[in-house]
C-alpha positions as CSV (number, residue, x, y, z in Angstrom):
1,M,14.4,-176.8,-157.2
2,K,15.3,-176.5,-160.4
3,H,18.9,-175.0,-161.3
4,F,19.3,-171.8,-162.8
5,A,22.2,-170.1,-163.6
6,V,23.6,-167.2,-161.2
7,S,26.1,-164.8,-162.4
8,L,29.6,-163.6,-160.7
9,P,28.2,-160.4,-159.2
10,D,25.0,-162.1,-157.7
11,F,27.4,-165.1,-156.3
12,V,29.7,-162.7,-154.6
13,W,26.3,-160.5,-153.1
14,V,24.6,-163.0,-151.8
15,I,27.6,-164.8,-149.9
16,E,28.7,-161.3,-148.7
17,A,25.3,-160.1,-147.8
18,C,24.4,-162.9,-146.1
19,C,27.9,-163.3,-143.9
20,S,27.8,-159.6,-143.5
21,L,23.7,-160.3,-141.8
22,L,24.6,-163.0,-139.8
23,Q,28.4,-162.1,-138.6
24,L,30.4,-164.7,-140.1
25,P,33.7,-164.2,-141.2
26,Y,34.7,-164.4,-145.2
27,Q,37.3,-163.9,-147.2
28,R,36.4,-163.7,-151.4
29,E,38.8,-164.8,-152.8
30,L,39.3,-167.7,-150.9
31,I,35.4,-168.3,-151.8
32,L,35.9,-167.4,-155.2
33,Q,38.7,-170.0,-155.4
34,Q,36.6,-172.5,-154.0
35,F,33.6,-172.6,-156.1
36,A,34.9,-171.1,-159.6
37,A,32.1,-170.1,-162.4
38,P,30.1,-170.9,-164.0
39,H,28.0,-170.6,-160.9
40,D,24.1,-171.4,-160.3
41,N,21.9,-171.3,-157.4
42,A,23.6,-175.4,-156.0
43,S,26.7,-173.8,-155.8
44,V,25.0,-170.6,-154.2
45,T,23.6,-173.4,-151.6
46,A,26.6,-175.0,-151.4
47,A,29.1,-172.1,-150.6
48,L,26.6,-170.8,-147.8
49,A,26.9,-174.8,-146.4
50,E,30.7,-174.4,-146.0
51,L,30.6,-170.9,-144.4
52,G,28.5,-172.9,-141.8
53,I,25.0,-171.5,-143.1
54,T,22.0,-173.4,-143.5
55,A,19.9,-172.8,-146.0
56,Q,15.9,-175.0,-146.0
57,S,14.3,-174.9,-149.2
58,R,10.4,-173.8,-148.8
59,K,7.5,-173.6,-150.9
60,L,6.2,-169.3,-151.2
61,K,3.8,-168.7,-149.3
62,T,3.1,-165.1,-148.8
63,T,0.6,-165.4,-146.2
64,K,3.1,-167.7,-143.9
65,L,6.1,-165.2,-144.3
66,G,5.3,-163.2,-141.1
67,R,5.9,-166.4,-139.1
68,E,9.6,-167.1,-140.6
69,S,13.1,-166.5,-139.0
70,F,14.7,-163.8,-140.8
71,P,16.6,-163.1,-143.2
72,L,15.2,-165.8,-146.2
73,L,16.8,-165.7,-149.3
74,V,14.5,-164.9,-152.6
75,W,15.1,-165.3,-156.6
76,L,12.8,-162.6,-157.9
77,K,12.7,-162.7,-162.0
78,D,13.6,-159.1,-163.4
79,D,14.0,-159.2,-167.4
80,A,13.5,-162.7,-167.7
81,E,16.8,-163.2,-165.5
82,L,16.3,-164.2,-161.8
83,H,18.4,-162.2,-159.4
84,P,18.9,-162.6,-155.5
85,A,17.1,-160.4,-153.1
86,L,17.0,-161.2,-149.0
87,I,14.0,-160.9,-147.1
88,L,14.4,-159.0,-143.8
89,R,11.0,-158.6,-142.3
90,A,7.3,-160.0,-143.5
91,E,4.5,-157.5,-142.6
92,A,0.8,-158.1,-143.0
93,D,0.6,-156.6,-146.9
94,K,4.5,-156.1,-147.7
95,V,8.2,-157.3,-146.9
96,L,11.1,-155.4,-146.1
97,L,14.3,-156.7,-148.4
98,V,17.9,-155.6,-150.4
99,Q,19.0,-156.6,-153.5
100,P,22.2,-155.5,-155.1
101,G,22.6,-152.0,-155.8
102,D,20.2,-151.8,-153.1
103,K,22.1,-148.6,-150.5
104,E,19.2,-149.3,-148.0
105,P,16.1,-152.0,-147.8
106,R,12.9,-151.1,-149.6
107,A,9.2,-152.3,-149.2
108,V,7.9,-154.9,-151.6
109,P,3.9,-155.3,-151.7
110,L,3.6,-159.1,-150.9
111,S,1.5,-159.3,-154.5
112,E,4.9,-158.4,-156.4
113,L,6.5,-160.7,-154.6
114,A,4.6,-163.5,-154.9
115,E,4.3,-162.4,-158.8
116,R,8.4,-162.1,-159.3
117,S,9.4,-164.7,-157.1
118,H,10.4,-168.2,-158.6
119,G,8.5,-169.7,-156.1
120,T,10.3,-170.9,-153.4
121,Y,12.7,-169.4,-150.7
122,L,15.7,-170.2,-148.4
123,R,15.4,-170.0,-144.9
124,L,19.1,-169.2,-143.6
125,T,19.9,-170.1,-140.3
126,T,23.7,-170.6,-139.0
127,Q,25.1,-174.2,-138.3
128,V,27.7,-175.7,-135.7
129,Q,30.6,-177.3,-137.8
130,N,32.2,-179.7,-136.3
131,G,36.3,-180.0,-136.4
132,T,38.5,-177.4,-135.0
133,D,41.8,-176.4,-134.4
134,P,43.5,-175.3,-131.3
135,D,42.5,-171.6,-131.5
136,G,39.1,-172.4,-132.5
137,D,39.0,-171.5,-135.8
138,I,36.3,-173.7,-138.3
139,L,38.4,-175.9,-140.5
140,R,36.2,-179.3,-141.4
141,V,32.6,-180.3,-141.3
142,Q,32.7,-183.7,-140.8
143,G,30.8,-186.1,-142.8
144,R,28.7,-189.0,-142.2
145,R,30.5,-192.1,-143.1
146,F,30.2,-193.4,-146.6
147,G,28.1,-197.2,-146.9
148,F,25.0,-198.2,-147.8
149,S,23.6,-196.4,-145.0
150,W,24.8,-193.1,-147.1
151,F,22.5,-193.5,-149.9
152,V,19.5,-193.5,-147.0
153,P,19.3,-190.2,-146.4
154,E,19.9,-189.1,-150.0
155,L,16.8,-191.9,-151.1
156,L,14.6,-190.5,-148.8
157,K,15.3,-186.9,-150.1
158,H,12.6,-187.8,-152.5
159,K,9.7,-189.5,-150.5
160,K,7.0,-188.2,-152.2
161,L,8.5,-189.7,-155.4
162,W,8.9,-193.1,-153.2
163,Q,5.1,-192.9,-152.1
164,E,4.5,-192.8,-155.9
165,I,6.9,-195.8,-156.5
166,L,5.3,-197.6,-153.7
167,L,1.5,-197.1,-155.0
168,A,2.6,-198.2,-158.0
169,S,4.0,-201.4,-156.9
170,L,0.9,-202.1,-154.8
171,V,-1.0,-201.7,-157.6
172,I,0.7,-203.9,-160.2
173,Q,0.6,-206.8,-157.4
174,L,-2.9,-206.4,-157.7
175,L,-3.6,-206.1,-161.0
176,A,-1.4,-209.3,-161.5
177,L,-3.7,-211.2,-159.5
178,A,-6.3,-210.9,-162.6
179,T,-4.7,-213.2,-165.3
180,P,-4.6,-216.2,-163.1
181,L,-8.4,-215.5,-162.0
182,F,-8.9,-215.0,-165.3
183,T,-7.5,-218.0,-166.7
184,Q,-9.1,-220.5,-163.9
185,T,-12.8,-218.5,-165.2
186,I,-12.0,-219.6,-168.9
187,I,-10.9,-223.1,-167.9
188,D,-13.5,-223.8,-165.2
189,K,-16.6,-222.0,-166.9
190,V,-16.5,-220.2,-169.8
191,I,-14.6,-224.2,-171.8
192,V,-17.1,-225.9,-169.9
193,N,-20.3,-224.3,-170.5
194,R,-19.3,-223.3,-174.2
195,T,-19.9,-219.5,-173.4
196,Q,-18.6,-217.5,-176.3
197,S,-20.5,-214.5,-175.2
198,T,-18.2,-214.9,-172.0
199,L,-15.4,-215.6,-173.0
200,V,-15.1,-212.5,-175.5
201,V,-15.7,-210.3,-172.3
202,V,-13.4,-211.9,-170.4
203,L,-10.6,-211.7,-173.3
204,I,-11.5,-207.9,-173.7
205,G,-10.7,-207.4,-169.8
206,M,-7.7,-209.2,-169.7
207,M,-6.7,-207.0,-172.8
208,V,-7.2,-203.8,-170.9
209,F,-5.5,-204.8,-167.6
210,V,-2.7,-206.1,-169.6
211,V,-2.5,-202.5,-171.2
212,F,-2.7,-201.0,-168.1
213,T,-0.2,-202.9,-166.4
214,T,2.2,-202.0,-169.1
215,V,1.6,-198.3,-168.6
216,L,2.1,-198.5,-165.3
217,S,5.2,-200.3,-165.0
218,W,6.3,-197.9,-167.4
219,L,5.6,-195.1,-165.3
220,R,7.5,-196.6,-162.2
221,Q,10.5,-197.4,-164.0
222,Y,10.3,-193.9,-164.6
223,L,9.7,-192.7,-161.4
224,V,12.8,-195.0,-160.5
225,L,15.7,-194.3,-163.3
226,H,14.8,-190.6,-162.7
227,T,15.4,-190.5,-158.8
228,G,18.1,-193.2,-159.6
229,N,19.8,-190.4,-161.9
230,R,19.8,-187.5,-158.6
231,V,20.7,-189.7,-155.9
232,D,23.5,-191.0,-158.8
233,A,24.6,-186.9,-159.5
234,V,25.0,-186.3,-155.8
235,L,27.3,-189.7,-155.5
236,G,29.0,-188.4,-158.6
237,S,29.3,-185.0,-157.4
238,A,30.8,-186.1,-154.0
239,V,33.3,-189.0,-154.8
240,F,34.7,-186.3,-157.1
241,E,34.7,-183.2,-154.5
242,R,36.1,-186.1,-151.6
243,L,38.7,-186.8,-153.9
244,F,40.5,-183.6,-154.7
245,K,40.2,-182.7,-150.9
246,L,42.2,-185.6,-149.7
247,P,46.0,-184.8,-148.6
248,P,48.6,-185.5,-151.3
249,L,49.7,-188.5,-149.0
250,Y,46.6,-190.0,-150.0
251,F,47.7,-190.3,-153.9
252,Q,51.5,-191.0,-152.8
253,H,50.6,-194.6,-151.1
254,R,48.3,-195.3,-153.8
255,P,48.9,-196.1,-157.5
256,T,46.9,-193.9,-159.7
257,G,45.3,-197.1,-161.7
258,V,44.4,-198.3,-158.3
259,I,42.4,-194.9,-157.5
260,S,41.0,-194.8,-160.9
261,A,39.8,-198.3,-160.7
262,R,37.8,-197.9,-157.2
263,L,36.5,-194.7,-158.8
264,H,35.1,-197.0,-161.5
265,G,32.9,-198.0,-158.4
266,V,31.0,-195.4,-158.8
267,E,30.0,-196.6,-162.4
268,T,29.2,-199.7,-160.9
269,I,26.7,-198.5,-158.5
270,R,24.7,-196.4,-160.8
271,E,24.1,-199.7,-162.8
272,F,22.9,-201.2,-159.6
273,I,20.5,-198.3,-159.0
274,A,19.3,-197.8,-162.5
275,S,18.7,-201.5,-163.1
276,T,15.6,-203.6,-162.7
277,A,17.2,-204.4,-159.2
278,V,15.1,-202.0,-157.3
279,T,11.8,-202.5,-158.5
280,L,12.6,-206.1,-157.8
281,I,13.3,-205.6,-154.5
282,L,9.7,-203.1,-154.3
283,D,8.0,-205.9,-155.5
284,F,9.5,-208.6,-152.9
285,P,7.3,-207.4,-149.8
286,F,4.3,-207.9,-152.3
287,L,4.7,-211.6,-153.0
288,L,3.2,-212.3,-149.5
289,I,0.2,-211.5,-151.3
290,F,0.5,-214.3,-153.5
291,V,1.5,-216.7,-151.1
292,A,-1.3,-216.1,-149.2
293,I,-3.5,-216.8,-152.0
294,M,-1.9,-220.3,-153.0
295,L,-2.3,-221.4,-149.0
296,Y,-5.9,-220.5,-149.8
297,Y,-5.7,-223.0,-152.8
298,S,-3.5,-225.8,-151.1
299,V,-1.3,-225.7,-148.0
300,A,0.4,-228.9,-149.7
301,L,1.1,-227.4,-153.0
302,S,2.2,-224.4,-150.9
303,A,4.6,-226.0,-149.0
304,I,6.3,-227.1,-152.3
305,V,6.5,-223.7,-153.4
306,L,8.4,-222.5,-150.0
307,G,10.2,-225.6,-149.7
308,V,12.1,-225.1,-153.1
309,M,12.6,-221.6,-152.4
310,L,13.8,-222.4,-149.1
311,V,16.6,-224.4,-150.8
312,I,17.3,-221.5,-152.7
313,A,18.0,-219.0,-150.1
314,M,19.9,-221.4,-148.2
315,A,22.1,-221.6,-151.8
316,S,22.2,-218.5,-152.0
317,F,24.0,-217.9,-148.5
318,V,26.0,-220.5,-149.1
319,V,27.6,-219.1,-152.3
320,A,27.4,-215.7,-150.9
321,P,31.1,-215.1,-149.7
322,L,32.3,-217.2,-151.9
323,F,31.2,-215.0,-154.6
324,Q,32.2,-211.9,-152.5
325,K,35.9,-213.8,-152.0
326,R,36.1,-214.1,-156.0
327,L,35.1,-210.5,-156.6
328,Q,37.3,-209.6,-154.3
329,E,40.2,-211.2,-156.4
330,Q,38.9,-210.3,-159.7
331,F,39.3,-206.8,-158.5
332,Q,42.7,-206.9,-157.4
333,M,43.9,-208.3,-160.3
334,G,41.9,-206.2,-162.2
335,A,43.2,-203.1,-160.3
336,R,46.7,-204.2,-161.0
337,N,46.7,-204.5,-164.8
338,Q,45.1,-200.8,-164.5
339,A,47.6,-199.9,-162.6
340,F,50.7,-201.4,-164.5
341,V,48.9,-199.7,-167.6
342,T,48.7,-196.4,-166.5
343,E,52.1,-196.4,-165.3
344,Y,54.2,-197.4,-168.1
345,V,52.1,-195.5,-171.0
346,G,52.4,-192.1,-168.6
347,G,56.6,-193.1,-168.9
348,M,56.5,-194.6,-172.8
349,E,59.5,-192.3,-173.3
350,T,61.3,-193.9,-171.1
351,V,59.8,-197.6,-172.1
352,K,61.1,-196.4,-175.6
353,S,64.4,-195.4,-175.1
354,L,65.1,-198.6,-172.7
355,Q,63.4,-200.8,-175.8
356,L,61.0,-202.2,-173.2
357,E,58.5,-203.3,-175.2
358,P,59.4,-207.1,-175.1
359,Q,59.7,-207.5,-171.2
360,L,56.3,-205.6,-170.6
361,A,54.2,-207.2,-173.0
362,S,55.6,-210.6,-171.7
363,R,54.9,-209.2,-168.0
364,Y,51.0,-208.1,-169.0
365,R,50.4,-210.7,-170.7
366,G,50.9,-212.9,-167.3
367,Y,48.7,-210.5,-165.7
368,L,46.2,-210.6,-168.2
369,A,46.3,-213.9,-167.6
370,T,45.5,-214.0,-164.2
371,Y,42.5,-211.6,-164.4
372,L,40.9,-213.5,-166.8
373,T,41.7,-216.7,-165.0
374,S,39.8,-215.0,-161.8
375,G,37.2,-213.7,-163.7
376,F,36.3,-217.2,-165.4
377,A,36.4,-218.5,-162.1
378,T,34.1,-216.2,-160.7
379,K,31.5,-216.2,-163.3
380,Q,31.8,-220.1,-163.6
381,L,30.7,-219.8,-160.0
382,A,27.6,-217.6,-160.7
383,N,27.2,-220.2,-163.2
384,T,26.9,-223.4,-161.4
385,Y,24.7,-221.2,-158.7
386,N,22.2,-219.9,-161.7
387,S,21.7,-223.5,-163.0
388,F,21.0,-224.9,-159.3
389,A,18.5,-222.6,-158.7
390,Q,17.0,-223.2,-162.4
391,M,17.0,-227.1,-161.7
392,M,15.3,-226.2,-158.2
393,E,12.6,-224.0,-160.1
394,Q,12.2,-227.1,-162.8
395,I,11.6,-229.8,-160.2
396,M,9.2,-227.8,-158.2
397,N,7.3,-227.0,-161.5
398,L,6.9,-231.2,-162.1
399,L,6.1,-231.5,-158.8
400,I,3.2,-229.1,-158.7
401,L,2.2,-230.7,-161.8
402,G,2.3,-234.1,-160.2
403,V,0.8,-233.6,-156.8
404,G,-1.7,-230.9,-158.1
405,A,-3.2,-233.6,-160.9
406,W,-3.4,-236.3,-158.2
407,M,-5.6,-233.8,-156.2
408,V,-7.5,-232.7,-159.2
409,M,-8.3,-236.4,-159.9
410,H,-9.0,-237.3,-156.2
411,N,-10.8,-233.8,-154.8
412,A,-14.1,-232.6,-156.9
413,D,-12.9,-229.5,-154.8
414,F,-9.9,-229.0,-156.6
415,T,-10.3,-228.2,-160.3
416,I,-8.3,-228.6,-163.5
417,G,-8.3,-224.4,-163.6
418,M,-7.2,-224.0,-160.1
419,L,-4.0,-226.0,-160.7
420,V,-3.2,-223.7,-163.6
421,A,-4.2,-220.8,-162.0
422,F,-2.0,-222.0,-158.4
423,Q,1.0,-222.8,-160.8
424,M,0.7,-219.2,-162.5
425,F,0.7,-218.1,-158.7
426,A,3.9,-220.2,-158.1
427,S,5.5,-218.6,-161.5
428,R,4.6,-215.0,-159.6
429,V,6.9,-216.2,-156.9
430,S,9.5,-218.1,-158.1
431,Q,10.5,-215.8,-161.1
432,P,11.4,-213.1,-158.7
433,M,13.4,-215.4,-156.7
434,L,15.0,-216.2,-159.5
435,R,16.1,-212.8,-160.4
436,L,17.0,-212.4,-156.9
437,V,19.6,-214.9,-157.5
438,G,20.8,-212.9,-160.0
439,L,20.1,-209.0,-158.4
440,W,22.5,-211.1,-155.2
441,Q,25.5,-210.9,-157.2
442,Q,24.8,-207.2,-158.7
443,F,24.5,-206.6,-154.9
444,Q,27.7,-208.6,-153.8
445,Q,29.6,-206.2,-157.2
446,A,27.8,-202.8,-155.9
447,S,28.8,-204.0,-152.0
448,L,32.5,-204.5,-153.1
449,S,32.2,-200.9,-154.8
450,V,31.2,-199.3,-152.0
451,D,33.6,-201.2,-150.0
452,R,36.5,-199.4,-152.5
453,L,34.8,-196.3,-152.9
454,G,34.8,-196.1,-149.3
455,D,38.3,-196.2,-148.6
456,L,38.7,-192.8,-150.1
457,M,35.3,-191.4,-149.0
458,N,36.4,-191.9,-145.9
459,A,40.0,-191.1,-145.9
460,P,40.6,-187.9,-143.7
461,I,40.6,-184.8,-145.6
462,E,42.7,-181.4,-145.8
463,P,41.1,-179.0,-143.4
464,Y,40.0,-176.2,-145.3
465,T,38.0,-173.1,-144.7
466,L,35.9,-170.3,-146.1
467,S,36.7,-168.0,-143.2
468,P,40.3,-167.7,-142.3
469,K,41.1,-165.5,-139.6
470,R,44.7,-165.8,-139.0
471,L,47.1,-164.8,-142.3
472,Q,45.2,-161.7,-143.9
473,S,47.5,-159.8,-142.4
474,G,51.6,-160.3,-143.3
475,H,53.7,-160.2,-145.8
476,G,55.8,-163.9,-145.7
477,A,58.0,-163.9,-143.6
478,I,58.8,-168.1,-142.5
479,E,60.4,-169.6,-139.7
480,L,61.7,-172.8,-139.4
481,D,61.9,-173.9,-135.2
482,N,64.4,-177.1,-135.1
483,L,62.7,-178.6,-137.8
484,A,62.9,-182.3,-138.5
485,F,61.9,-184.7,-141.2
486,R,61.4,-188.7,-142.2
487,Y,59.6,-190.5,-144.2
488,S,58.9,-193.1,-142.0
489,D,59.8,-194.6,-138.7
490,K,61.9,-197.1,-140.0
491,L,64.1,-194.3,-142.6
492,P,66.7,-192.0,-141.1
493,F,66.3,-188.7,-140.6
494,L,66.6,-186.6,-143.9
495,Y,67.8,-183.5,-141.7
496,Q,67.3,-182.0,-138.1
497,N,67.7,-179.1,-136.2
498,L,66.9,-177.4,-139.3
499,S,66.2,-173.7,-138.0
500,A,66.3,-170.4,-140.0
501,K,64.4,-166.9,-139.8
502,L,63.3,-165.7,-143.6
503,N,62.6,-162.1,-143.6
504,A,59.5,-160.9,-145.5
505,G,60.2,-159.8,-148.9
506,Q,63.8,-161.2,-149.1
507,T,65.0,-163.5,-151.9
508,I,66.6,-166.9,-150.4
509,A,68.4,-169.4,-151.8
510,I,68.8,-173.1,-150.5
511,M,71.3,-175.5,-152.2
512,G,72.4,-178.6,-151.5
513,P,73.3,-182.0,-153.1
514,S,70.8,-184.2,-155.1
515,G,68.8,-185.8,-152.6
516,S,69.3,-183.3,-149.5
517,G,65.6,-182.3,-149.5
518,K,65.4,-179.5,-150.7
519,S,62.4,-180.2,-152.6
520,T,60.6,-182.1,-149.7
521,L,61.2,-178.6,-147.6
522,A,59.5,-176.7,-150.3
523,K,56.4,-179.4,-149.6
524,M,56.5,-179.1,-146.5
525,L,56.0,-175.2,-146.6
526,Q,52.9,-176.2,-148.3
527,G,51.6,-178.8,-145.9
528,F,51.9,-181.6,-148.4
529,Y,54.4,-183.1,-145.7
530,Q,54.2,-182.9,-142.1
531,P,57.8,-182.4,-140.0
532,T,58.6,-185.1,-137.9
533,E,59.7,-182.7,-135.3
534,G,60.0,-179.1,-135.1
535,R,57.5,-176.1,-136.3
536,I,57.5,-174.2,-139.3
537,R,56.0,-170.7,-139.2
538,I,54.5,-168.4,-142.0
539,D,54.2,-164.9,-140.6
540,G,54.3,-165.9,-136.7
541,V,51.9,-168.5,-137.2
542,D,52.3,-172.0,-137.0
543,I,51.5,-173.7,-140.2
544,A,49.8,-176.5,-138.5
545,N,47.0,-174.3,-137.5
546,L,46.1,-173.1,-140.7
547,S,44.0,-174.8,-143.3
548,A,45.2,-176.4,-146.5
549,N,43.6,-173.9,-148.7
550,E,44.2,-170.8,-146.9
551,L,47.9,-171.8,-146.4
552,R,48.5,-172.3,-150.1
553,S,46.8,-169.4,-151.2
554,H,49.8,-167.4,-149.9
555,F,51.5,-169.4,-151.6
556,G,52.9,-169.5,-155.7
557,V,54.9,-172.8,-156.7
558,V,56.8,-173.4,-159.6
559,P,57.7,-177.0,-158.8
560,Q,60.9,-179.5,-160.2
561,E,58.0,-181.2,-162.3
562,T,55.9,-178.9,-164.6
563,T,52.6,-180.0,-165.1
564,L,50.2,-178.3,-167.6
565,F,46.9,-179.6,-168.3
566,S,45.0,-180.3,-171.7
567,G,43.3,-177.4,-173.0
568,T,44.2,-174.0,-174.0
569,I,47.1,-172.4,-172.6
570,L,45.2,-169.5,-171.7
571,D,43.2,-171.7,-169.7
572,N,46.4,-173.7,-167.8
573,L,46.9,-169.8,-167.0
574,Q,43.8,-168.5,-165.8
575,M,43.6,-172.0,-163.4
576,A,45.8,-169.8,-160.8
577,N,43.5,-167.0,-160.6
578,P,39.9,-167.3,-162.4
579,Q,39.4,-163.2,-161.9
580,A,42.7,-162.4,-163.8
581,S,41.8,-160.0,-166.4
582,F,43.7,-160.7,-170.3
583,E,45.8,-157.8,-169.8
584,Q,47.0,-159.2,-166.1
585,I,47.7,-162.7,-168.0
586,V,49.7,-161.0,-170.2
587,T,51.5,-158.9,-168.0
588,A,52.2,-162.0,-165.8
589,C,53.8,-164.0,-169.2
590,K,56.0,-160.5,-170.2
591,M,57.4,-161.1,-167.0
592,A,58.0,-164.8,-167.1
593,E,59.7,-164.5,-170.9
594,V,56.9,-166.3,-172.4
595,N,54.3,-163.9,-174.0
596,S,56.4,-163.8,-177.7
597,T,56.6,-167.3,-177.5
598,I,52.9,-167.7,-177.1
599,E,52.1,-164.8,-179.2
600,S,54.4,-167.0,-182.3
601,L,52.0,-169.7,-182.0
602,P,49.0,-169.8,-184.4
603,D,46.5,-169.2,-182.2
604,G,48.6,-167.4,-179.4
605,Y,46.9,-167.8,-175.8
606,Q,44.0,-170.1,-177.2
607,T,46.4,-172.7,-178.2
608,E,45.5,-176.3,-177.6
609,I,48.1,-178.1,-176.0
610,G,47.8,-182.1,-174.9
611,E,47.9,-183.6,-171.5
612,R,50.8,-182.7,-169.2
613,G,51.5,-180.0,-171.7
614,A,52.2,-182.1,-175.2
615,G,53.1,-179.9,-178.0
616,L,55.3,-177.4,-176.1
617,S,59.1,-177.9,-175.1
618,G,60.5,-178.2,-171.4
619,G,61.3,-174.8,-171.4
620,Q,58.2,-173.4,-172.7
621,R,55.9,-175.7,-170.3
622,Q,58.3,-174.3,-167.6
623,R,58.1,-170.5,-168.4
624,I,54.0,-170.9,-168.5
625,A,54.3,-172.4,-165.0
626,I,56.4,-169.4,-163.9
627,A,54.1,-167.2,-165.2
628,R,50.9,-169.0,-163.8
629,A,52.9,-168.5,-160.6
630,L,53.0,-165.1,-160.8
631,L,49.7,-164.6,-161.7
632,K,48.9,-166.0,-158.3
633,R,50.2,-162.9,-157.1
634,P,50.9,-164.9,-153.8
635,K,53.0,-163.6,-150.7
636,I,55.2,-166.4,-151.1
637,L,56.6,-167.3,-154.4
638,V,58.8,-170.4,-154.4
639,F,61.1,-172.2,-157.4
640,D,61.8,-175.7,-157.2
641,E,64.6,-175.9,-159.9
642,A,62.4,-173.4,-161.9
643,T,65.6,-172.6,-164.3
644,S,66.2,-176.1,-165.0
645,A,64.8,-176.3,-168.5
646,L,65.7,-172.8,-170.0
647,D,68.8,-171.8,-171.4
648,A,71.5,-169.5,-169.9
649,P,70.1,-166.8,-171.5
650,T,66.7,-167.1,-171.0
651,A,67.2,-167.8,-167.1
652,E,69.5,-164.4,-167.5
653,Q,66.3,-162.5,-168.6
654,F,64.4,-164.0,-166.0
655,A,66.7,-163.2,-163.2
656,K,66.3,-159.6,-164.5
657,T,62.5,-160.2,-163.8
658,I,63.0,-161.7,-160.4
659,N,65.2,-158.9,-159.6
660,A,62.2,-156.4,-159.7
661,L,60.3,-158.6,-157.8
662,R,62.7,-157.6,-154.4
663,G,60.9,-156.5,-151.6
664,K,57.7,-157.0,-153.1
665,V,57.2,-160.6,-152.3
666,T,59.4,-162.9,-150.4
667,M,61.2,-165.3,-152.9
668,L,62.8,-168.7,-152.2
669,F,64.9,-170.3,-154.9
670,I,65.9,-174.1,-154.4
671,T,68.3,-175.1,-156.7
672,H,71.6,-176.6,-157.2
673,G,72.6,-173.6,-159.1
674,L,71.8,-169.5,-159.4
675,P,70.7,-168.4,-162.4
676,R,73.7,-165.8,-164.0
677,G,72.2,-162.1,-162.7
678,L,70.1,-163.2,-159.9
679,K,70.5,-161.1,-156.8
680,V,69.7,-162.9,-153.6
681,D,69.7,-161.8,-149.7
682,V,70.9,-165.0,-148.1
683,L,72.1,-168.0,-149.1
684,Y,71.7,-170.9,-147.1
685,Q,73.4,-174.5,-147.7
686,L,71.0,-177.2,-146.6
687,T,72.9,-180.7,-144.9
688,A,71.9,-183.4,-142.8
689,N,72.5,-181.1,-139.8
690,G,70.4,-178.2,-140.6
691,L,71.1,-174.3,-143.1
692,D,74.3,-173.1,-143.0
693,Q,74.4,-169.5,-144.1
694,V,77.1,-168.9,-146.8
695,S,78.7,-165.8,-147.0
696,L,77.9,-163.9,-150.6
697,S,80.3,-162.8,-152.9
698,G,77.7,-160.9,-155.2
699,D,79.2,-163.6,-158.6
700,P,75.9,-166.3,-158.2
701,S,78.0,-168.9,-159.9
702,R,81.0,-168.3,-157.3
703,D,78.2,-168.3,-154.3
704,S,76.9,-171.7,-155.9
705,S,80.2,-173.1,-155.7
706,K,80.6,-172.2,-152.1
707,A,76.7,-173.5,-151.7
708,S,77.8,-177.0,-153.1
709,A,81.4,-177.7,-151.8
């Protein structure tokens, strides 16, 4: 099915209508967060699948609609645009359907349906999903493990194309028989009898065969590339989507450069699929035809060819594990180099301030030398193998020439033309075998890339859902029940017996010395870390039973390290709430005391910023991050050292803005010092033994001193 754009109202209508008809729970905000605009028909199908609805595409045949199970989703043309409709029932000459804006179903003649239809429809059925939480809510669909077997279902989706490719391969191989036979005819018949007219006919016939074979080969390769691109699109999307569903701990345990190197494996797999490897694999079974003809010509000469091919095959099996080991070493060295460069480029200001350039350059030269040595060893092994295979082919040709010449001289039934034809047949067998040598090396590289991607694709993902049932009510009450945490079993507890009840709508401040675990607590609230002991409840619900997206949809967080992304300031703000109007964005920026700063820029909200907010000061980045958190309209706002980069007057003005939100949203300040003018309801001091409540005096500076004491 071809892709076409779907408007936001149509996208929402399809989801809501299908869930209502099939009696499935859903939440519009989570769906739009998971599937951001722009939308197309593919994103509609993907959203339905996430909700547990299988959408099977079928060619629309109005005469067979009565046999279908309903509802059916169709796309109807209206003013050159396609809009959705749900068919609820089909009769002999009409269907009962509903479209966006209809208050009740209406009848449409089958003739009109056929004329306006896109040509296909989707059969909608509910599917049973794996991975449920203790209370039965659907959290995750378990995907199949990633390996070479992962590609089989994707390839089988294009059965018709593969049938055409196989048919083209068969015809090409059959046509390839013509050239040796024509050559034999010219030598044994035309030249001996000096029949010039026959020579012209044979040459014309050979020319026709050559042109036809060329066109057919081009068409076959086009179909292979077309199919490979489809599979590649699925692979690229699957890897990217999987990457963002992995838990934060996955990224903490692996350097960014190593992850980037593994993602580069997609390119290696793409090159393998798009190369001539596929056509070579398809041609290989047809070599049996040539072997049978060679045996018909001469068993002795065929034994020479098959013997040499057997030697090359045995050499391949011997070299394969060595080549795999070399590739593993080369990948590890390359990943280490990429991780090294990524880490220090990201901290370039620190590198410059500490004048680390000479020692880093020296270390990189050492890493580079190790990588180049590893790469040279890999290429040298491949070079040795290729040279050996080519030598064996030349030996085969010499043996065929020598034995064949002896047979011509001593056997009247074996002619010179047959010898030449046999050599051409042998070449048709040996050349794919030698190409297979190169293909084997590409396969080893692709196999390594599949294994490396498997680390990412097979890693457990965070639970998520589009149909939450728990936190739709509630106002953001937080309960910490005997919480304990440590980073690993080998490290001491960061804190234990941490208990507190934070009421909805309160403004709470948690203070403590550096390294006491304040930021870690904020991350545990969002599910980035799991408590070693104890439980965290939001509105009475244990967050261990919540999907990641449902839990985080109720949080707005301004982290200690503010991260903005390349693009415009407006783009960065809209990330928190893509459906927010410009007026809502401006209001959030005014609350964060950054609107006037943005409007003073030459391009205002359309000002382009660099990676991590390059081009803005630390204070500006932090205030934009605060506006972004406010724009999300969460139940719980977490400020993790959110005013650390603000000057005193701006922090005081921001405190007044926050005071206006008291009672409307739960606010948690994790800080080493309260900004002047901030009114908090509860102040806690975080220690290794838990949370100690500090009595409030009304003076933030005095309260901060008491909590820090």
